[in-house]
Each structure stands twice: as C-alpha cells, then as structure tokens.
Backbone as ProteinMPNN parsed JSONL, in Angstrom:
{"seq_chain_A": "XXXXXXXXXXXXXXXXXXXXXXXXXXXXXXXXXXXXXXXXXXXXXXXXXXXXXXXXXXXXXXXXXXXXXXXXXXXXXXXXXXXXXXXXXXXXXXXXXXXX", "coords_chain_A": {"N_chain_A": [[-1.588, -38.522, 14.926], [-2.729, -37.26, 18.162], [-6.399, -36.7, 19.2], [-6.43, -34.469, 20.665], [-4.758, -32.67, 19.697], [-5.413, -32.506, 17.153], [-7.703, -30.985, 17.228], [-7.148, -28.822, 18.463], [-5.282, -28.092, 16.434], [-7.225, -27.481, 14.75], [-8.641, -25.615, 15.815], [-6.744, -23.539, 15.603], [-6.499, -22.964, 12.971], [-9.106, -22.165, 12.619], [-8.942, -19.835, 13.97], [-7.195, -18.523, 12.345], [-8.673, -18.098, 9.807], [-10.528, -16.557, 10.909], [-9.306, -14.174, 11.234], [-8.542, -13.287, 8.699], [-11.234, -13.329, 7.174], [-12.07, -11.21, 9.132], [-10.271, -8.732, 7.893], [-11.493, -8.847, 5.024], [-14.09, -8.429, 5.824], [-13.841, -5.738, 6.622], [-12.767, -4.258, 4.841], [-14.628, -4.176, 2.78], [-16.293, -2.251, 3.8], [-14.297, -0.229, 3.488], [-14.312, 0.011, 0.41], [-17.101, 0.169, 0.232], [-16.766, 3.112, 1.351], [-15.347, 4.871, -0.517], [-16.679, 4.543, -2.464], [-19.084, 6.123, -1.493], [-19.418, 8.858, -0.277], [-19.083, 9.74, 3.041], [-19.335, 11.518, 5.63], [-17.393, 12.483, 8.685], [-18.467, 11.691, 10.883], [-20.197, 9.734, 10.434], [-18.461, 7.744, 9.212], [-17.122, 7.237, 12.323], [-18.941, 5.883, 13.571], [-19.751, 3.76, 11.924], [-17.237, 2.44, 11.841], [-17.331, 1.733, 14.852], [-19.208, 0.404, 15.239], [-18.344, -2.18, 13.034], [-16.146, -2.886, 15.152], [-17.514, -3.385, 16.957], [-19.056, -5.537, 15.991], [-17.048, -7.288, 15.077], [-15.521, -7.784, 17.781], [-17.886, -9.492, 18.931], [-17.783, -11.53, 16.735], [-15.263, -13.016, 17.224], [-15.626, -13.327, 19.92], [-17.633, -15.329, 19.46], [-16.387, -17.436, 18.071], [-14.271, -18.149, 19.346], [-15.588, -19.229, 21.602], [-17.348, -21.191, 20.863], [-15.687, -22.599, 19.097], [-13.616, -23.617, 21.366], [-14.997, -24.29, 23.779], [-15.048, -21.455, 24.927], [-12.47, -21.141, 26.356], [-9.624, -19.271, 26.997], [-6.693, -18.919, 24.345], [-3.369, -18.271, 23.996], [-2.682, -18.339, 21.125], [-4.667, -18.619, 19.778], [-4.956, -15.635, 19.663], [-2.796, -14.875, 18.172], [-3.42, -16.606, 15.839], [-5.207, -15.458, 14.746], [-4.388, -12.597, 14.411], [-2.014, -13.553, 12.444], [-3.976, -14.335, 10.441], [-4.926, -11.921, 9.523], [-2.529, -10.807, 8.606], [-1.598, -12.201, 6.447], [-3.884, -11.963, 4.915], [-3.317, -8.924, 4.068], [-0.907, -9.254, 2.954], [-1.517, -10.709, 0.853], [-3.546, -9.07, -0.291], [-1.931, -6.506, -0.864], [-0.018, -8.146, -3.012], [-2.061, -8.6, -4.721], [-3.13, -6.176, -5.378], [-0.729, -4.85, -6.765], [0.04, -6.589, -8.823], [-2.25, -6.382, -10.163], [-2.094, -3.688, -10.831], [0.075, -3.499, -12.711], [-0.957, -5.504, -14.42], [-2.759, -3.376, -16.069]], "CA_chain_A": [[-1.935, -37.294, 15.909], [-4.04, -37.511, 18.557], [-7.612, -36.13, 19.122], [-6.781, -33.007, 21.427], [-3.675, -31.964, 18.888], [-6.129, -32.13, 15.925], [-8.651, -30.28, 17.902], [-6.176, -27.719, 18.844], [-5.075, -27.319, 15.021], [-8.423, -26.762, 14.044], [-9.133, -24.188, 16.294], [-5.904, -22.164, 15.103], [-6.592, -22.662, 11.781], [-10.305, -21.386, 12.321], [-8.547, -18.188, 14.099], [-6.339, -17.856, 11.121], [-9.917, -17.81, 8.94], [-11.408, -15.515, 11.22], [-8.408, -13.088, 11.001], [-8.865, -13.334, 7.065], [-12.546, -12.413, 7.515], [-12.218, -9.415, 9.488], [-9.759, -7.799, 6.912], [-12.282, -9.272, 4.111], [-15.497, -7.584, 6.207], [-13.612, -4.068, 6.738], [-12.405, -3.631, 3.069], [-16.009, -3.746, 2.484], [-16.25, -0.748, 4.489], [-13.744, 0.772, 2.977], [-14.744, 0.234, -0.287], [-18.462, 1.662, 0.506], [-16.556, 4.57, 1.587], [-14.745, 5.322, -1.393], [-18.074, 4.727, -3.388], [-20.375, 6.929, -1.409], [-18.847, 9.965, 0.382], [-19.398, 9.793, 4.195], [-19.278, 12.528, 6.835], [-16.796, 11.506, 9.802], [-19.297, 10.938, 11.793], [-20.569, 8.439, 9.791], [-17.523, 7.11, 9.236], [-17.125, 6.788, 13.229], [-20.354, 5.074, 13.785], [-19.313, 2.368, 10.972], [-16.13, 1.704, 12.586], [-17.504, 1.41, 15.913], [-20.316, -1.04, 14.729], [-17.285, -3.174, 12.831], [-15.556, -3.41, 15.849], [-18.228, -4.424, 18.188], [-19.332, -6.814, 15.547], [-15.64, -8.049, 15.07], [-15.706, -8.301, 18.996], [-18.922, -10.432, 18.954], [-17.406, -12.914, 16.149], [-14.133, -13.488, 17.928], [-15.991, -14.435, 21.177], [-18.169, -16.569, 19.452], [-15.492, -18.418, 17.212], [-13.248, -18.608, 20.785], [-16.594, -19.913, 22.356], [-18.115, -22.701, 20.082], [-14.408, -23.642, 18.862], [-12.602, -23.736, 22.233], [-15.637, -23.651, 24.7], [-14.595, -20.045, 25.855], [-11.172, -21.039, 27.016], [-9.0, -18.153, 25.712], [-5.62, -19.395, 24.056], [-2.615, -17.114, 23.325], [-1.928, -18.976, 19.916], [-6.046, -18.025, 18.542], [-4.896, -14.101, 18.802], [-1.939, -15.356, 17.097], [-3.633, -17.322, 14.823], [-6.098, -14.277, 14.25], [-2.99, -11.925, 13.536], [-1.64, -14.357, 11.128], [-4.823, -14.188, 9.235], [-4.718, -10.444, 9.255], [-1.193, -10.316, 8.133], [-1.813, -13.187, 5.371], [-4.95, -11.321, 4.055], [-2.919, -7.841, 3.882], [0.032, -9.849, 2.162], [-2.661, -11.039, -0.503], [-4.106, -7.969, -0.545], [-0.725, -6.058, -1.616], [0.305, -9.045, -3.996], [-3.135, -8.519, -6.14], [-2.764, -4.811, -5.897], [0.259, -4.714, -7.136], [-0.028, -7.695, -9.886], [-3.538, -5.915, -11.17], [-1.646, -2.462, -11.509], [0.811, -4.222, -13.975], [-1.921, -5.769, -15.701], [-3.561, -2.473, -16.312]], "C_chain_A": [[-3.356, -37.484, 16.411], [-5.163, -36.573, 18.578], [-7.167, -34.897, 19.445], [-5.616, -32.381, 20.466], [-4.71, -31.645, 17.696], [-7.27, -30.987, 16.455], [-8.084, -28.597, 18.115], [-5.492, -27.002, 17.334], [-6.136, -27.15, 14.51], [-8.918, -25.49, 14.714], [-8.158, -22.691, 15.849], [-6.18, -22.013, 13.587], [-8.011, -21.988, 11.696], [-9.932, -19.988, 13.104], [-7.923, -17.608, 13.018], [-7.647, -16.936, 9.97], [-10.538, -16.588, 9.692], [-10.804, -14.183, 11.039], [-8.78, -12.712, 9.656], [-10.196, -12.525, 6.884], [-12.731, -11.534, 7.823], [-11.52, -8.605, 9.022], [-10.739, -7.883, 6.176], [-13.429, -8.166, 4.304], [-14.946, -6.035, 6.27], [-13.061, -3.691, 5.444], [-13.651, -3.557, 2.29], [-16.377, -2.56, 2.8], [-15.464, 0.046, 4.035], [-14.311, 0.815, 1.305], [-16.003, 0.874, -0.349], [-18.047, 2.946, 0.73], [-16.1, 5.329, 0.716], [-16.084, 5.507, -2.392], [-18.943, 5.839, -3.168], [-19.574, 7.581, -0.14], [-19.388, 9.686, 1.731], [-18.477, 10.767, 5.221], [-18.461, 11.529, 8.124], [-17.501, 11.008, 11.048], [-19.587, 9.62, 11.608], [-19.406, 7.588, 9.989], [-16.808, 6.22, 10.97], [-17.942, 5.894, 13.905], [-19.714, 3.846, 12.956], [-18.019, 1.68, 11.71], [-16.29, 1.236, 13.942], [-18.587, -0.009, 16.075], [-19.383, -1.951, 13.955], [-16.633, -3.674, 13.946], [-15.845, -3.816, 17.048], [-18.706, -5.885, 17.535], [-17.992, -7.896, 15.441], [-15.665, -8.818, 16.641], [-16.232, -9.898, 19.153], [-18.576, -11.731, 18.068], [-15.846, -13.572, 17.134], [-14.411, -14.212, 19.139], [-16.688, -15.434, 20.551], [-17.514, -17.86, 18.706], [-14.913, -18.964, 18.706], [-14.453, -19.686, 21.286], [-17.152, -21.284, 21.941], [-16.783, -23.573, 19.692], [-13.617, -24.409, 20.099], [-13.491, -23.844, 23.633], [-15.188, -23.081, 25.769], [-12.937, -20.04, 26.277], [-10.273, -20.291, 26.023], [-7.188, -18.866, 25.346], [-4.868, -18.342, 23.531], [-2.592, -17.091, 21.777], [-3.203, -18.892, 19.121], [-5.847, -16.516, 18.232], [-3.688, -14.395, 17.851], [-2.288, -15.826, 15.684], [-4.572, -15.833, 13.811], [-5.306, -13.025, 13.735], [-2.318, -12.55, 12.242], [-2.708, -14.133, 10.087], [-5.063, -12.925, 8.848], [-3.71, -10.404, 8.583], [-1.15, -11.424, 6.485], [-2.904, -12.362, 4.208], [-4.22, -9.711, 3.482], [-1.558, -8.163, 2.849], [-0.727, -10.269, 0.423], [-3.082, -9.845, -1.302], [-2.636, -6.936, -1.445], [-0.268, -6.589, -2.98], [-0.673, -9.027, -5.144], [-3.227, -7.135, -6.559], [-2.1, -4.696, -7.065], [0.06, -5.367, -8.707], [-1.641, -6.809, -10.869], [-2.818, -4.201, -12.212], [-0.704, -2.419, -12.677], [0.171, -4.873, -15.1], [-2.775, -4.98, -16.442], [-2.297, -1.727, -17.024]], "O_chain_A": [[-4.445, -37.695, 15.877], [-4.958, -35.534, 17.949], [-7.416, -34.032, 18.605], [-5.67, -31.16, 20.613], [-4.787, -30.474, 17.325], [-7.502, -30.076, 15.661], [-8.654, -27.526, 17.903], [-5.26, -25.808, 17.142], [-6.028, -26.462, 13.495], [-9.49, -24.547, 14.168], [-8.462, -21.501, 15.768], [-6.061, -20.908, 13.058], [-8.178, -21.239, 10.734], [-10.648, -19.02, 12.846], [-8.03, -16.417, 12.726], [-7.636, -15.788, 9.525], [-11.03, -15.673, 9.032], [-11.476, -13.191, 10.758], [-9.415, -11.662, 9.561], [-10.256, -11.347, 6.532], [-13.447, -10.755, 7.194], [-11.755, -7.472, 9.443], [-11.4, -6.864, 6.379], [-13.744, -7.304, 3.484], [-15.733, -5.151, 5.93], [-13.014, -2.485, 5.202], [-13.707, -2.925, 1.234], [-16.82, -1.814, 1.926], [-15.81, 1.225, 4.102], [-14.804, 1.907, 1.022], [-16.12, 1.978, -0.88], [-18.758, 3.897, 0.406], [-16.285, 6.533, 0.891], [-16.362, 6.562, -2.961], [-19.493, 6.477, -4.066], [-19.177, 6.917, 0.817], [-20.527, 9.248, 1.566], [-17.272, 10.711, 5.469], [-18.72, 10.371, 8.45], [-17.175, 10.191, 11.909], [-19.35, 8.645, 12.32], [-19.391, 6.757, 10.898], [-16.245, 5.126, 11.0], [-17.513, 5.183, 14.814], [-19.152, 2.971, 13.615], [-17.959, 0.499, 12.053], [-15.5, 0.375, 14.331], [-18.618, -1.002, 16.802], [-19.743, -3.054, 14.365], [-16.44, -4.889, 13.935], [-15.152, -4.328, 17.928], [-18.77, -6.969, 18.115], [-18.037, -9.097, 15.705], [-15.784, -10.034, 16.794], [-15.631, -10.954, 19.354], [-18.938, -12.844, 18.452], [-15.781, -14.723, 17.565], [-13.868, -15.253, 19.508], [-16.462, -16.56, 20.994], [-17.973, -19.002, 18.727], [-15.139, -20.11, 19.096], [-14.203, -20.891, 21.332], [-17.331, -22.258, 22.673], [-16.676, -24.79, 19.846], [-13.092, -25.514, 19.964], [-12.882, -23.536, 24.658], [-14.951, -23.49, 26.905], [-12.311, -18.999, 26.476], [-10.125, -20.466, 24.814], [-6.572, -19.282, 26.327], [-5.372, -17.533, 22.753], [-2.499, -16.024, 21.17], [-3.106, -19.041, 17.903], [-6.225, -15.983, 17.189], [-3.803, -14.043, 16.677], [-1.679, -15.555, 14.649], [-4.497, -15.464, 12.638], [-5.626, -12.503, 12.667], [-2.179, -11.949, 11.176], [-2.392, -13.774, 8.953], [-5.461, -12.796, 7.69], [-3.956, -9.758, 7.565], [-0.499, -11.019, 5.522], [-2.722, -12.224, 2.998], [-4.653, -9.337, 2.392], [-1.24, -7.314, 2.016], [-0.363, -10.065, -0.735], [-3.016, -9.648, -2.515], [-2.618, -6.845, -2.673], [-0.117, -5.846, -3.949], [-0.352, -9.33, -6.293], [-3.367, -6.799, -7.734], [-2.612, -4.495, -8.167], [-0.059, -4.613, -9.673], [-1.811, -6.811, -12.088], [-2.916, -3.787, -13.368], [-0.675, -1.492, -13.487], [0.502, -4.878, -16.286], [-3.492, -5.466, -17.317], [-2.445, -0.62, -17.543]]}, "name": "protein", "num_of_chains": 1, "seq": "XXXXXXXXXXXXXXXXXXXXXXXXXXXXXXXXXXXXXXXXXXXXXXXXXXXXXXXXXXXXXXXXXXXXXXXXXXXXXXXXXXXXXXXXXXXXXXXXXXXX"}
C-alpha cells in the first residue's frame, strides 16, 4: 500500500473517531441535563457552545490530518462514527435493560 493511500486511510479513520467522540461528548451533556434540571435558555446556550466546539474540533482534525483540504469522505467518516456510536449505545442500552 502506498504512503498516500495509507495517509488517506488514516485520515478516514480519524474522521470516524471524531464522529464517535462528538456523540460521546454530547451524551455527557445529556447525562448532565438529566442529573441537573436546566432551563430552556441554559440548554440552548449549552447546545450553542457544543456545536461551536464541535466545529472547531472538526476543523482542527481536518487541518491537522489533511492540511486543511476538504474531502467528502471525511464527512462520511464523521457520519459513520456518529452512526457507529449510536448503534453501540442502542445495543448497550438494550443489553443493560435485559440484565436488570
């Protein structure tokens, strides 16, 4: 496998991991919201801050791993990571409910 293909594959994998991390981080917000009741204004501000941070994380990953060049498959990788994390959460939630 050539070095360029290896670099692109690593970039795609980093995109998937970024998607997984973004869902995981938002889940922490959701857990915090259930533990501590929030007013709708506080939830809106938290969401705004989350998406601002998410955009910086995505931009930083693209800038660092691919010299700022946008690739369509990087966004596909992020969406795949989100989807994988969602499926994992559904699986573990169902498994946890069966165990209880």
